N, C-alpha and C positions, 0 to 999 in steps of 0.2 A: 263809699255808697255814694258820694257827694259829685265825685269825675261821673258816675256811672247818672246820675238823677241829669248833668247837664247836659253829655251828650244825648239821652231821650228828650231833650227837650230841642237841641237842636235838630235831633230827626223828625222831631215832630214839625218844627218849623218848614223842616228844608218839605217836608210832603205837601201841607197846606200850598206851600207858592209852587210846587210841580203837578198841584191838582187844577191850577187857576191858568194851566197854560194849553195852551190851542191844542199839542198834541198830545197831552193827555187825555182832554176829555174828549175830545173826539174820536180815542181807543178807548171801548167800553173796557176791553179786559185791563189794561193800564189804569184804568180810573179805579174800576172794583179792587185792583191791588192795592193802590192807593188810601180809597176810601176802607178797607179793611186793616189794613196798618194803623191809619190813624186810628182810627176806634179801637184798637188793643192799646195802645199810646194813650189817649186823654184821661184815661183817668191818672196814671201816673203823672202827666203832666199839670193836670188841674192841682193836685195836692200838692206838687211840689213850689207850685206858684204861689198856691195859699202859704206855703209854707215859709219860701222867700219873705214875703208879704210880713208876717211875724217876724221876722229874724230883723227886719227893718224895721219894724214896731220896736223889737227888744234893745236895737242900736241905738235908737231916737233917744227911749225914754229911759236909756241908760246915760246918756249926756244931760239930758234933763235935771237928771237925780243930782249934778254936783250946781243948778240952782236952787238955794233957799226957800225959794218964792213956789216953785215948781214940785221942789221934794216929795209932798207926799201923791198929790195927781201922778206924776213922774212914778214915784213905785208902786202904784196902784197899776198900772198901765204896762210898767215891767213883769210884775207878778203873773197878770194875765197872759203876757207875750209868752214867758216860761212855759205855762201850762199850755198855751196851742200848740206850741212849737215840738214840748216833750208827745203830745196825743200822735202829732202830725209825721214827726220821724216815726213812730210806731207803726203806721197806716203805710209810711211811704218801705217800713223793711217788709210789711205781708206784703207788697206788691211785688215789689221787687224778687220775691221768691222765684225760685221755676215753675213755670209753667208747667203743668200735664198738659202733653202736648194731645189728647185727645179729647179737652173737656169741652172744647165744641162742638162733640161727633154726638151724634145719637144711638140710643141703647138696643143692644137685642140683650133681653132677659129671659131667664131661662128658668120656669118653678117645678121644681119636681116634689111630691111627698116621698118621705124616707119610712123609718118606724111609725108605727101605730097604726096598721093594715087601711080601715075606711076612716079612721079619726084622723092618721096620716094626708089623708087627700084630700079630707074636708078642710085642715088646716092649709093646704098648700091653695084652696078656693080660697079662703080669706087672706090670706096672702095677695092673692091674684087681685080681691075686690080691694083692698086697702091702696095699692102698687097705683090700680084704676082711681082711684080717687083723689089718690096723691097728683098722677098726672092731670086730672081735669082741674084742678085747683090750681097747677100750676100754667094752664092752656095749653098743655103736649095733648098729641093725638098719639093714641093707644091701637095699633094693630096686632090681631091675633094671627102668627102663620101656622102654626100646629098646637094640634090639642087632643087630649087624649083621657078623656070623662071617667067616671063610674056610673053604676046605678044610681045613688043617692047625690050624684051632686056635683061630688067629689072629684079633684084634678090628680090623675097619677102625673101628668106633665102638661106642660105649655109652653108655647114660645111666643114672647112676642117681641113686634117693634117698636121703640117708645122714640117719638119726632116733636122736637123741640127746642128751643136755646136755652141750655144748660144742664141738658135729660143725663148726662156722661157726667159732669163734674157735680150734682146729685146724688145721683143712684148707685154711683161705682161704690160708695161704704154699703150697699145692701149685698152685697156679696158674701155667703158662707150658708152657718149650718143657722136655722131658725126652729127652736125649740117652743112648743107650750104645754102650757099644764092646767085640765081640767077637765070637769065632767062632761063624757061625748055623750051627745044625743041618742046613740044607740047603747048606751051604758045606764040600763033599768037600778042599779045596785047603789046609785049615786057617789060611787068611788069616782075619783081625781085619778087623771090617767096621763100619761107623759107623752105625746109623739114629736116627731119632725118633719120638717123638708126643709130643700136646699136650692138656696138660689146663686145661679150662676149671671154675672153681667158682665157683656163683653162691649166692647166700642164698634158702630154699625162701620164697617169699612168700602171707600168708594174702589173704584176699579180703576182708578187712578193709584189707591195706595198699595193694593196686591192684585196681583194680575194670577189668573189660573190659567193651565193648559187645558183647552178644549179636551185634548185626546187623552188628559188624567181622570177623563169624568164617565161616570154611566147613570144615563137617566131612564129611571124606569117609571111610567105612568099604572096607574092605576083609580078603582072609583072609591072617593070617599065614604065614609064610614060614622054614623054617630055610638051612642054611646048603647051598647048590646051589640054592636055588632048590622044594627039597622043601614040600611043605603039610603043615605041623605042625596046623593047622587045618580042618574044611571051612566052620564056620561064619566071616560077616564081622564079625568080632571086633575085631580091627587098625583102629586108629585116627588119621586123619592130621586135623591142625587147623591150616590157614592163615589167620593172623593180614592181611587184608587190607591194611590201611594202609599196613601196615610190609614185607609179604611173608614176616615169619615164619615158617618150619613147623617144626611138633612132630610128631613119628611114636609111636606106642607101641601093642605087639604082645606086650609078652609075658606077661601075662597072656588066660588064656580069657575072662574076662567083659569085657563091650565098657562096661559101666559101669567098670570098673575101671581097664581103658584108658582111655577119656574123663579121666577123675577124675587120674590121672598124668600124661598130657596136656595137660592144661589147669593145673596144679600146676608144669609144665615152662615154660609158656608162660609164663603169670602171671611166673612169676620173671625170665625172658631179659627181658621189657618192662620189667618194675619196672627191672631193669640199665640197660636202655637210657635210663630217661627219668633216673634217676638222675646220668647221666654227663650227659645233656644240662642239669644242675641244674647241673651242673660244670663246661659248657662245653668237654667233651673227647666229644664224640659220635662213638661207634664207635673211638677210639680206647683206651679203656682194656679192651675185650675185644680188641681184637688185641694189646696189649701183655700180656693174659692167657694167651692160647695161641698167639700169636707165628703164624709162616708153615708151621712143621711143617717147616723147613730144618734142614738138622745143626747150624750155627753160631749159633740163634738159641732158647738154651736158659739154664734156671735152673741147670738141674742134669746132671751125667756119670755114669753107670754104668759104671766103667770096670772089669770081669770080669778081665783080666790081671792087673790089678794090685791086684784086690782090693776096691778102694775107691769109694766114693758122693762125686763134690765138688761141693755147693752153691757157685754160682757170685755169691749174693748175700752170703753171709757172708765180713767184713772183718777178721776177727780170727786168731789162729795157728789154733782148731779148724775145720777147713773138710772137712775127710776123713773118712767114717765107714767102715765095717767092712761091705760091699757084702752079706755074706749076713745080718746082724742085719736091714739097710734093707728088703732084697727080700722079707725073710720076713715083715713088719710093725713092725719097731720104729721108728718114725721118730720117735719122744719124744727122742730124741738133738738131730735136727735142726733140730725145729719150736722146742725149748727154747733154742738158740741163736739162731734167729732173731727167736723173741721177744723176750728178751733185747737182743737188738741191736735190735731195731724200740724197745723203752723205753728204752734210752739215747738212741736218736737224738731221742726225745721230751723227755727228760729238759733233754737237752741244747741241743733247741730253746726247750723254756720260761726258761732262764734265761737264754739270749741275747735273750730278747724282756724278759726281767726287769731 
C-alpha cells in the first residue's frame, strides 16, 4: 500500500511541476487534463502527507521515551500519534479502493409504477418528489425528459436527467424495487395497502464514450399530450427514437422544442445502449437491468416505506441500523441511508481485498 502511496505522491508532484510549464498552461486541453488528475489525487496525497507527519511524530516520541525526564510527555505524544496513524491508515485504505468509473457522471433516472394501480402511481410520484428534493439539497438540477401521468396526479412512468457533482456516486444506490405500505387516499375503509414502484439509475453517457450509427435509428415525431390525452402542443415537437438492432425505444415530449426533445432522447438512448454493452462485457446480458428495476411485484424490493410504523427499511443493510424516519426520507433526506450503504459497500470491498491478500 505504501509503495503505491509514494508513487501517487510522486505523480502529484510531477503534475504540479508540469502545470507550471509554459507548454502546459498555454494548452487549454493539456492544462485541463492535468488539473483534473491533480484534483483526483489531492485527497489521497493530503492524507498520506498527514500520515507521514504523524509517523515522524511517532518515531521522535519513541526516542524521547528513553529520556527519564521526557518519558511521560513523550509517552502521551506517542499514544496520540498511534491513534492518529491508525485512523489515517483506515482513511488511506478507503481512498485506495477501486473507483467507480461512472462516479463523476450525471444520471438518467427512470421511475415506473408497479403493482397497486392508482396507489402505485401515486407512490411513484412520491419517489419523484423525494428525489427532486434530494437533488435540490445537493445543488443538482433535475430535468424531466418524458412523463406519463394519471388523472389523479400519479406517475405511470417518468424519465429524469439529474446533473451535478456526485449524482451517480449517490443515486446509484437507489436502483431497484421500492415498496410502500399505507392507507391510500383512494381507500375509504382505512385498510393498509401494499404497492410498489421501480427505479432504474443509469449513468449519462457522452458521445465520446459510446457512439451510435445514425443508420440504426428510426426517428418519429408526434404531438405532445398531457394526462387524459389532451393536447398541450399543437406542433409535432415530441420525439420517439427506435434503435432498430435492439428494439430499444425512447420517447421525449416535455420540451416544446423538437431539437431539445431529440437531444434528450438521444442522451437516454445512448445511456441505455451503453449499459447493455457493459452488461455483455460482464457476461450478464439484460440480467443487471432486471436486477435493478425488478418486476414491479410487491415482494421484489430493496426498500420498504411503512407509513403506519413511521419507518423506512432498506433491506440491503446488514448492520443494526437499517430503519430510518419516514418523514425525513420521503422529504428528501436520503443521506443517512446512502451513507450507510456506502460504508457497507466499502467494508465489503476492504474485506475482499484482505482475503485476496
